[in-house]
N, C-alpha and C positions, 0 to 999 in steps of 0.2 A: 504494500500500500504506500503510495507516494506521500511525502511530507506535505502537509497543507500549510501554505504560507500566505500571510497578508503583508502588503507593502504600503508603508505610510510615508509620503513625502509631498510637499506642496508643489514640487516641480514635476509636471507630467513627463518631461524628458527623463528625469532620474527614475521615476516609477517604471517607465517603459524599459529603460536600460536594465534595471534590476530584474524586472519580470522576465526579460529575455534570457538573462544569465541564469536565473533560478529554474526556469522551465527547461533550459538546455541540458541541465543535469538531472532531470527527472522529477523534480518537485512540482507541486501543483499550486497555482495561484488561486486562492479562494476568496480574495477580497483585496481592496485597496482603499486608501483614504488620503485626503489632501491636507488634513490638519489633525491635531491631537484630539479635539472633541469628537470628530467623526470617527477617529480610530477607536476611541472608547466605546462609542455606540455600536460600531460594527464588530468589535472584538467579542463582545458578549453574545452576539447573535451568531456569528460565524464560528467562533471557538477554534481558531487556527492552532496548529502545532507550534508555529514560529512566526514572529513578527519582525520585519526589518523596519525600523523607525528612525526618521530624520529627527534632529534636535530642533533646528531653527525653522519654525512654521508659524503662520498666522493663526489667529483665534485662540489656539492653545498649543504651546510648544511640546516637543517630544518628552522632555523631562517630566513635566506635569502630567502628561498622559500616561507615561510609564508608571509614575507613582500611583495614579488612580487605578490602573489596571492591576498592578501587583498587590495593592491593598485588598482588592476583592478576589484575586486569583493568585495565590502564592506560588502556584506552579507555572505561571506564565513564562514563556521563553521569548524575551524581547532582545533583539540585536540592535544596538544603537549605531546609526550611521552618522558620522561626524566629519567635519573638515579638519585638515591638518592644523595643529597648533591649538586645539581646544582641549588640552589635557585636563584642566580643572572640570570642565563639563563632563568629560569621560569618567573621571573619578567620582563625581557626584552621581552620575547615572549608575555606575556599578554599585555604589553605596545604597542607591535607591532601589536596586533589584534587577538591573539589566543583566542579562545572561552573558553578553559578549558585546563586542563592538568591532566595526570596521571603519577604516578611515577613507574618506573621499579625497581624491578620486580613486575608487577601488577598481580592481580588475577581476576577471572571472575566477582566478585562483583564490582570491580573498573570499569571494562569495562561496565557492565550492568548499573551501576549508571549513567555513562556519556551518554550512548545511550538513556536511559529513559528521560533524560533532553531534548534531541533534537528530540524525536519522534514527528511527526506532527499528 
């Protein structure tokens, strides 16, 4: 059974890039969102195995969305996608319950490595 993944990023370009990389290695895209609030709403309906979430988004950022999701679902697997040089944000995200992180611009091997860690 393929890993069910939700992609959260305010950039349609980044969502499409990630979705292409994720599906190329056999995982299934079960949802996407363009801000943290939408991510929370969809997460509890879709119940994905894994979420790739951007930090910097309008309406609600990824860190606040992450905190909200893991408060209600301790088993949530959320991978933070962040830009180079945001070390403080990454450490805050990990302390808040992020399972892992990848740094933008990422390549297919970064995405593949993370997906392999969480395949059941």
